[in-house]
C-alpha positions in Angstrom: 61.4 103.5 -65.4 63.3 101.8 -68.3 66.9 101.0 -69.2 67.8 104.5 -70.4 66.5 106.1 -67.3 68.4 103.6 -65.2 71.6 104.4 -67.1 71.0 108.2 -66.8 70.7 107.8 -63.0 74.1 106.2 -62.8 76.2 107.6 -65.6 77.0 110.8 -67.4 74.7 111.7 -70.2 77.5 112.0 -72.7 78.8 108.4 -71.9 75.3 107.0 -72.5 74.8 109.0 -75.7 78.2 107.8 -77.0 77.4 104.2 -76.2 74.0 104.4 -77.9 75.5 106.0 -81.0 78.1 103.3 -81.3 75.7 100.5 -80.4 73.3 101.7 -83.1 76.0 101.6 -85.8 77.1 98.1 -84.7 73.6 96.7 -84.6 72.9 98.1 -88.1 75.8 96.2 -89.7 75.5 92.9 -87.9 73.0 91.2 -90.2 74.8 91.9 -93.5 78.0 90.7 -91.9 76.3 87.5 -90.7 74.9 86.8 -94.1 78.4 87.3 -95.6 79.6 84.4 -93.4 78.0 82.1 -96.0 80.4 83.5 -98.7 83.9 82.0 -98.7 85.4 85.2 -100.1 84.0 87.3 -97.3 83.9 84.8 -94.4 87.1 85.8 -92.6 86.6 89.5 -92.9 83.0 89.1 -91.6 84.1 86.9 -88.7 86.8 89.4 -87.6 84.4 92.3 -87.8 81.6 90.6 -86.0 84.0 89.4 -83.3 85.2 93.0 -82.8 81.5 94.2 -82.6 80.5 91.7 -80.0 83.7 92.3 -78.0 83.0 96.1 -78.1 79.4 95.5 -77.0 80.6 93.2 -74.2 83.1 95.8 -73.0 80.9 98.8 -73.1 77.8 97.1 -71.6 80.1 95.7 -68.9 81.2 99.3 -68.0 77.5 100.3 -68.0 76.6 97.3 -65.9 74.0 95.9 -68.4 74.3 92.3 -67.4 72.0 90.6 -69.9 73.9 92.3 -72.8 77.2 91.3 -71.3 76.2 87.7 -71.0 74.8 87.4 -74.5 77.7 89.2 -76.1 80.2 87.0 -74.2 78.4 83.8 -75.4 78.5 85.0 -79.0 82.1 86.2 -78.7 83.1 82.7 -77.4 81.3 81.1 -80.4 83.2 83.4 -82.7 86.4 82.1 -81.2 85.5 78.6 -82.6 84.5 80.0 -86.0 87.6 82.1 -86.4 89.8 79.0 -86.7 87.8 77.5 -89.6 88.4 77.8 -93.3 84.8 76.8 -94.2 81.8 79.1 -94.5 79.3 79.1 -91.7 76.5 76.6 -92.1 72.8 77.6 -92.3 72.1 76.7 -88.7 74.8 79.0 -87.4 73.8 81.9 -89.7 70.1 81.5 -88.6 71.2 81.5 -84.9 73.3 84.6 -85.4 70.5 86.4 -87.2 68.3 85.6 -84.1 71.1 87.0 -81.9 71.2 90.1 -84.1 67.4 90.5 -83.7 67.8 90.4 -79.9 70.4 93.2 -80.0 68.0 95.2 -82.3 65.2 94.7 -79.8 67.4 96.0 -77.1 68.2 99.0 -79.3 64.4 99.6 -79.4 64.2 99.2 -75.7 66.8 101.9 -75.2 64.9 104.3 -77.6 61.6 103.7 -75.9 63.1 103.6 -72.4 61.6 100.2 -71.7 63.0 97.5 -69.5 65.3 95.3 -71.5 63.5 92.5 -73.3 64.4 89.1 -71.8 66.6 86.8 -73.8 64.7 83.9 -75.3 66.2 80.7 -74.0 66.7 79.3 -77.5 69.4 81.9 -78.1 71.5 80.3 -75.4 71.7 77.0 -77.2 74.7 77.1 -79.5 74.1 75.7 -83.0 76.2 72.8 -84.4 78.8 74.9 -86.0 80.8 72.0 -87.3 78.4 70.4 -89.7 78.5 71.6 -93.4 
């Protein structure tokens, strides 16, 4: 029994479908927004949109009691709090880390589709990059 089956045993089908539809849309736009963080003209717009995405994932996965997703979204949301106050573009280390985070959320999307257990988070994702260096 995988993650989708677990959710279907505990929540209404419509709630799960709505979550997965929104989750899919958010995951699809993550990577282009992350890449845009390297462009000064698009930096703040991308940061705000990504912050909103991770906040929404944290909230919805919290309601559905998907603990690994809540923990990772919370970590990223906290990192975005630091990045929001800056006027510099994100450095390469930060962008690379965020793309790896995006890949994890994409893997979870596949886990939902295939009704697999959620893939475990690679420990390296839990180590914040040095967001201060240029």
